[in-house]
LUMFI-123026 format. One record per residue: residue number from 0; residue in one letter; x, y, z of N, C-alpha, C, O in turn. Coordinates in steps of 0.2 Angstrom, whole numbers. Atoms other than C-alpha are relative to their C-alpha. Layout:
BEGIN
{n NUM	res A	nu X	nv Y	nw Z	cau X	cav Y	caw Z	cu X	cv Y	cw Z	ou X	ov Y	ow Z}
...
! end
This chain:
BEGIN
{n 0	res M	nu 5	nv -3	nw -1	cau 555	cav 439	caw 544	cu -1	cv 2	cw -8	ou 2	ov 7	ow -11}
{n 1	res A	nu 1	nv 1	nw 7	cau 548	cav 436	caw 525	cu -3	cv 6	cw -4	ou -9	ov 5	ow -5}
{n 2	res K	nu 1	nv -4	nw 4	cau 545	cav 450	caw 516	cu -5	cv 2	cw -6	ou -2	ov 3	ow -11}
{n 3	res I	nu 2	nv 4	nw 7	cau 531	cav 449	caw 502	cu -3	cv 7	cw -3	ou -6	ov 11	ow 0}
{n 4	res L	nu 3	nv -5	nw 5	cau 527	cav 461	caw 488	cu -7	cv -3	cw -3	ou -7	ov -9	ow -4}
{n 5	res V	nu 5	nv -1	nw 3	cau 509	cav 461	caw 481	cu -3	cv 4	cw -4	ou -7	ov 8	ow -2}
{n 6	res A	nu 4	nv -4	nw 3	cau 504	cav 469	caw 466	cu -4	cv -4	cw -4	ou -3	ov -9	ow -7}
{n 7	res D	nu 4	nv 2	nw 4	cau 489	cav 467	caw 460	cu -7	cv 5	cw -1	ou -9	ov 8	ow 4}
{n 8	res D	nu 8	nv -4	nw -1	cau 472	cav 478	caw 455	cu -5	cv 0	cw 1	ou -9	ov 4	ow -1}
{n 9	res E	nu 7	nv 5	nw -1	cau 459	cav 466	caw 462	cu 1	cv 4	cw 10	ou 5	ov 3	ow 15}
{n 10	res P	nu -2	nv -2	nw -4	cau 456	cav 478	caw 476	cu -1	cv -3	cw 8	ou 0	ov -1	ow 13}
{n 11	res D	nu 2	nv 3	nw -6	cau 448	cav 465	caw 488	cu 7	cv -6	cw 3	ou 7	ov -9	ow 8}
{n 12	res L	nu -6	nv 4	nw 0	cau 464	cav 456	caw 487	cu 5	cv 1	cw 7	ou 7	ov -3	ow 11}
{n 13	res E	nu -6	nv -2	nw -8	cau 475	cav 463	caw 501	cu -6	cv -3	cw 7	ou -4	ov -7	ow 12}
{n 14	res T	nu 5	nv 4	nw -4	cau 458	cav 458	caw 511	cu 2	cv -6	cw 2	ou 3	ov -9	ow 8}
{n 15	res L	nu -2	nv 8	nw -1	cau 461	cav 441	caw 508	cu 2	cv -2	cw 1	ou 1	ov -7	ow 5}
{n 16	res I	nu -7	nv 4	nw -3	cau 478	cav 438	caw 510	cu 1	cv 3	cw 7	ou 4	ov 0	ow 11}
{n 17	res K	nu -2	nv 0	nw -9	cau 480	cav 445	caw 527	cu -7	cv -4	cw 5	ou -7	ov -5	ow 11}
{n 18	res Q	nu 2	nv 5	nw -5	cau 464	cav 434	caw 531	cu 2	cv -4	cw 1	ou 3	ov -7	ow 6}
{n 19	res K	nu -4	nv 9	nw 0	cau 472	cav 419	caw 525	cu 6	cv -1	cw 4	ou 7	ov -6	ow 7}
{n 20	res F	nu -5	nv 2	nw -2	cau 488	cav 423	caw 532	cu 2	cv 2	cw 8	ou 7	ov 2	ow 12}
{n 21	res R	nu 2	nv -3	nw -6	cau 482	cav 432	caw 548	cu 6	cv -3	cw 6	ou 10	ov 0	ow 10}
{n 22	res Q	nu -5	nv 4	nw -5	cau 491	cav 420	caw 560	cu 8	cv 2	cw 0	ou 11	ov 4	ow 5}
{n 23	res K	nu -7	nv 0	nw 4	cau 508	cav 421	caw 551	cu 2	cv 8	cw 0	ou 8	ov 9	ow 2}
{n 24	res I	nu -1	nv -8	nw 2	cau 507	cav 442	caw 549	cu 1	cv 2	cw 8	ou 6	ov 6	ow 10}
{n 25	res R	nu 0	nv -1	nw -8	cau 503	cav 441	caw 569	cu 6	cv -1	cw 3	ou 7	ov 1	ow 9}
{n 26	res E	nu -5	nv 3	nw -5	cau 518	cav 431	caw 572	cu 7	cv 2	cw -2	ou 13	ov 1	ow 0}
{n 27	res Q	nu -5	nv -2	nw 3	cau 528	cav 440	caw 560	cu 4	cv -5	cw -1	ou 9	ov -5	ow 2}
{n 28	res E	nu -3	nv 3	nw 3	cau 533	cav 428	caw 551	cu 1	cv 3	cw -8	ou 6	ov 4	ow -10}
{n 29	res Y	nu 1	nv -4	nw 7	cau 527	cav 438	caw 533	cu -3	cv 7	cw 1	ou -7	ov 9	ow 5}
{n 30	res E	nu 1	nv -8	nw 1	cau 526	cav 456	caw 530	cu -2	cv 1	cw -7	ou 2	ov -1	ow -12}
{n 31	res F	nu 1	nv -2	nw 7	cau 516	cav 461	caw 515	cu -1	cv 7	cw -2	ou -3	ov 12	ow 1}
{n 32	res V	nu 0	nv -9	nw 4	cau 518	cav 476	caw 503	cu -5	cv 1	cw -5	ou -4	ov 0	ow -11}
{n 33	res F	nu 4	nv -3	nw 4	cau 504	cav 481	caw 495	cu 0	cv 3	cw -7	ou 3	ov 8	ow -6}
{n 34	res A	nu 2	nv -4	nw 4	cau 501	cav 488	caw 478	cu -4	cv 2	cw -7	ou -4	ov -3	ow -10}
{n 35	res G	nu 6	nv 1	nw 5	cau 488	cav 493	caw 465	cu 3	cv -5	cw -7	ou 0	ov -9	ow -9}
{n 36	res N	nu -5	nv 3	nw 6	cau 503	cav 488	caw 450	cu 6	cv 0	cw 1	ou 8	ov 3	ow 6}
{n 37	res G	nu -9	nv 0	nw -5	cau 521	cav 484	caw 450	cu 1	cv 7	cw -3	ou 3	ov 10	ow 2}
{n 38	res K	nu -3	nv -6	nw 0	cau 524	cav 503	caw 441	cu -2	cv 4	cw 8	ou 2	ov 9	ow 8}
{n 39	res M	nu 2	nv -3	nw -5	cau 516	cav 511	caw 458	cu 5	cv -2	cw 4	ou 7	ov 3	ow 8}
{n 40	res R	nu -4	nv -1	nw -6	cau 527	cav 502	caw 471	cu 9	cv 0	cw -4	ou 14	ov 0	ow 0}
{n 41	res L	nu -4	nv -2	nw 2	cau 540	cav 504	caw 458	cu 5	cv 7	cw 0	ou 11	ov 9	ow 1}
{n 42	res N	nu -2	nv -8	nw 2	cau 540	cav 523	caw 456	cu -3	cv 4	cw 10	ou -5	ov 10	ow 11}
{n 43	res S	nu -2	nv -5	nw -7	cau 539	cav 526	caw 478	cu 3	cv -3	cw 3	ou 5	ov -1	ow 9}
! end
């Protein structure tokens, strides 16, 4: 499984990515981790 970090301050981006890659997520080919910005992810 590929794990992909998405760091962006656009709130709708998470929904759009989940819709676009729904099949790949369901098949457990991709796993997305979302953060509002790079600092948020680095600090968690």
